SEBAMAR-360906 format. One record per atom (N, C-alpha, C): residue in one letter; y negated, z negated, x. Coordinates in steps of 0.001 Angstrom, whole numbers, plus 500000, padded with zeros to 6 digits. Layout:
<tibas>
AYZX ...
</tibas>
This chain:
<tibas>
M245521637324267521 M244818638674267823 M243430638685267474 E243620639229265927 E242330640185265617 E241037639653266405 E240719638085266675 E239368637803267882 E239562638835268494 L240917638576269544 L240492639383270765 L240335640894270438 I240888641309268960 I240645643033269105 I238949643338268460 E238663641864267917 E236907642722267003 E236883642762267999 P235548642027269653 P234434642057269807 P235066643985270712 L235732644579271258 L236846645216271633 L236209646982270900 K235652646965269626 K235760647302268802 K234524647421268580 N233669647185269105 N232025647019269238 N231911648361270391 I232873648037271418 I233171648547273073 I233443650112272864 Y234775650373272154 Y235433651548272009 Y235466652388270799 D236197653381270842 D236199654059269129 D237112654360268278 V238078653473269420 V239522653663269176 V240747653254270330 I240554652089269600 I241961651164270709 I243281651649269963 Y243485651446271370 Y245931651267270434 Y245754650950271359 I247064649717270519 I248133649276270557 I249985649282271136 D249480649439272251 D251950650057272272 D251980649118272606 V253062649381271479 V254685648233271056 V256099649034271243 P256849648025271297 P258207648473271087 P258613649222269874 P258916649989269950 P259222651061268041 P260267650147267521 T260531648527267565 T261530647568267135 T260466646576266004 I261168645754265298 I260657645348264565 I260957643880264716 S258931643193265505 S259443642046266631 S258062641352265959 T257938640345266529 T256517639813266706 T254951640225267117 Y256509641371268125 Y254599642168268498 Y254279643259267886 S255112643249267026 S254507644891266244 S253856644141264737 N254588643038264775 N254282642315263439 N252611642585263741 A252403641851264709 A251030641369264960 A249969642919265085 A250722643416265823 A250118645366265940 A249665644915264698 M251016645428264318 M250770646004262402 M248907644951261410 Y249653644282261773 Y248079643177261509 Y246674643664261088 V246248643422263165 V245352644410263531 V244766645487263629 A245858646562263323 A245613647941263466 A245750648306262363 E244016649720261824 E244536650324260873 E245133651321260458 Y246379652079261870 Y246662653152261485 Y248081653176262583 V249303653878262124 V250078653835263163 V250770655334263565 I250656654524265296 I251564656572265347 I253093656042265662 V253682656513265426 V255356656311265297 V255773657809266334 I256696656891266860 I257539658122267550 I258979658222267424 L258793659089267263 L260275659540266698 L261297660613268074 Q261808659675268119 Q262734660640269409 Q263915661638268712 T263878663098268642 T265313664069268210 T266994663495267656 Q266923662881267345 Q268141662115267289 Q267856661249265972 V269637661400265484 V270117660291264701 V269567659194264217 K269510659014265019 K269698657158264742 K268170657059264842 S267072657350265384 S265759658173265684 S265154658555264348 L265604659091263595 L264874659170262203 L265325657836261252 K266825657858261664 K267210656514260341 K265738654833260765 G265716655224261937 G265040654080263139 G263334654131262344 A262730656058261724 A261671655687262572 A261329655151260316 Q262552655842259762 Q262660655454257823 Q262363653992257611 N263009653271258562 N263202652289258287 N261891651178259131 Y261373652347259907 Y260122651185260276 Y258618651190259285 I258763652340258831 I258143652867257687 I257902651832256998 D259068652243256305 D259537650690255183 D259352649618255350 Y259909648939256839 Y259265647905256875 Y258190647504256821 M257193648319257061 M255095648834257535 M255011648741255904 N255684649289255303 N255045649532253761 N254899647854253150 F256240646917253374 F256640645552253277 F255402644588253913 F255687645450254845 F254592644085255568 F252456644485255119 I252055645318254337 I250813645779254030 I251275645011252816 E251998645183251977 E252225644427250652 E252207642918250912 Q253250642732251880 Q252939641324252169 Q251858640376252514 Y251544640578253549 Y250479640227253939 Y248755640882254044 D249313641939252465 D247685642588252001 D246916642855253627 T247070643717253831 T247168644711255173 T246096646112254779 E245503646966255598 E245497647815255169 E245922648951256286 L247424649349256839 L247142650138257076 L248384651882256792 E247722652568257843 E248666654218257525 E248974654640258381 V250277655946258017 V250381656129259111 V249841657254259659 V249120657432260587 V248438658495261130 V248859659536261996 G249800659858262242 G250611660862262496 G252887660081263469 I253662660923263170 I254741660880263895 I254965662064264610 V255388661926266065 V255730662442266988 V256850662936268052 P257351664337267219 P258107664107268488 P258642664260269798 F259626663915270234 F259379663089271120 F260357663470271849 M260895663330273244 M261919663826273962 M262798664615273421 M262088665961272737 M263032666804272340 M263942668201273282 Q264516668489273058 Q265389669152274237 Q265082671203273450 K264665672027273359 K264097672915273013 K265039674001272135 R266402673373273460 R267628674406272810 R269287673333272214 D268745672628271841 D269773671827271503 D269999672096269926 S270433672412269229 S271195672264267722 S270643671367266723 V271067670069267025 V271394668768266934 V269710668518267150 D268926668278268573 D267478668162268044 D266889668865266802 Q267363669946266914 Q266144671328266266 Q266827670868264427 E267863670323264131 E268332670194263219 E267157668911262723 I266955667661262992 I266504666627263315 I265060666285263373 Y264300667799264416 Y263086668149263704 Y262485668213262218 T264052669641262366 T263891669868260672 T263829669823259162 A264295668068259629 A264855667591258441 A263557666364258719 A263242666064259988 A261659665378260239 A260075666136259283 R260785667086259415 R259179668109258709 R259790668112257070 E260936668501257274 E260898668394255305 E260694666497254608 I260814665405255496 I260209664033254955 I259380664047255319 Y258967664013256055 Y256817663989256313 Y256109664501256777 G256716665687255925 G255566666749256189 G254410667212256923 A253584667073256671 A251815667213257589 A252037666053258848 H252302664583257945 H252233663948259192 H253306664190260503 L253581664542260270 L254881665308261310 L253736665961261994 L253509665734264138 L252741666468264644 L253690667609264732 D252112668696264571 D253256670104265472 D252629669776267140 T252239668754267497 T252134668898269932 T253908668215269827 V254673668885270385 V256637668291270207 V256222667991271764 V256951666324271986 V256471666149273163 V258104666322273783 L258554667552274579 L259648667978274931 L260126667280276258 N261702667477275899 N262392666094277327 N261936666953278828 Q261452665892279486 Q261062666278281083 Q261071665341281757 S261472665156282847 S262244663971283665 S260912663068284415 R260099664715284240 R258120663119284548 R258458662141283096 L258177662490282228 L257793661335281267 L258917660571281705 K260116660355282042 K261419659599282152 K261060658515283240 R260330659354284747 R259515658287285566 R258561657930285706 Y257556658351283709 Y256443657685283835 Y256976655874282958 D258061655428282365 D258211654557282051 D258319653452283175 G258884654386283801 G259572652636285205 G257662652612286068 S257433653933286627 S255859653891287340 S255085653897286701 G254365653802285199 G253305654645284789 G253197655711284836 I252073656480283897 I251308657164283473 I250784657799284982 T250997659003285654 T250343659382287276 T249784660494287336 Y248674661094288312 Y248818661984288099 Y248376661865289278 E249560662808290437 E249402662995291725 E248266664539292164 I248442664264293384 I247616665222294086 I248465665849295057 N248724667168294944 N249203667967295703 N248492667984297464 K249856668215298297 K248840668808299407 K248103669992299503 N248564670738298504 N247026671859298328 N245423671308297887 G246019669536297658 G244396668720297107 G244419669503295251 K245559670258294468 K245912669920293897 K246409669180292666 V246497669240291006 V246693668414290167 V248664668643290299 E249420667985290467 E250234668144290860 E250765669171289088 Q251490669956289413 Q251737671005287641 Q253246670144286542 W253569668719286961 W254045668631285887 W253452667689284779 D252475666839286533 D251717665672286215 D250949666410285153 K250388668369285474 K249278668534284355 K249577668657282982 R250684669403283016 R251048669354282238 R252145668452281003 A252453667440281373 A252772666490280872 A250868665518279767 H249840665753281114 H248873665107280320 H248293665788279779 E248735667387279201 E247246668378278182 E249309667939277030 V249646667591276704 V250205667448275622 V249672665493274945 F249957664690276139 F248687663770275596 F247982663856275039 V246863664288276009 V245637664907274645 V246261666201273571 N246947666991274176 N247511667539272269 N247013666445271165 I247807665648271562 I248547665080270653 I246969663995269702 L246609663312270835 L245281662269270694 L244202663047269726 D244335664799270251 D243417665731269195 D243692666022267781 E245110666153268220 E245971665689266221 E245284664941266181 I246112663829266377 I245625661683265765 I244488662240265344 D242963661882265890 D242129662109265883 D241991662746264697 E242070664466264557 E242062665538263096 E242942664199262219 H243520663868261653 H244337663079261096 H243993661612260900 R243222660860261912 R243017660167261148 R240742660016259904 L240466660853260715 L239200661858260418 L239908662189258555 I240946663227258747 I241034663386257060 I241461661518256320 L242243661223257410 L242816659603255796 L241168659311256008 S240107658697256976 S239160658067256939 S237953658570255982 G238930659862255614 G237541660140254431 G236128660992255826 E236196661317256589 E235163661442257578 E235140663076257958 E236158663969257239 E236555665581257191 E236053665712256490 
</tibas>
């Protein structure tokens, strides 16, 4: 995989490899060629434990294969603002991960669930404007990327 990624580094500033949030051949290959990892954390009890297991495995992987890899950010995902369990998990994640937990929170939106099947859309409504829910979802993604870039610069010593 490394020989496939290397030529792309001359073309792109940043390359994102999206893999399932599981310990698998896909995630191993991605971890081997990556410099940074973005962890997605649903605000649920099992997801909090799963994120910690993933980070523990990532640390084992770094030692095992002598690779350099850092968590650049943890994205709180599909959070329901008024749900007490979501708030509790978010607070626990903030205590555990500190500044690694992004300030941008992806709230639970039907539009995002639809993206899982349709891919990310940017629909134009009958008035010729971008559909408001697509616009809001895209703004969240842009904010996440901006925050990830800030974290990456700090970790790389460029800031």
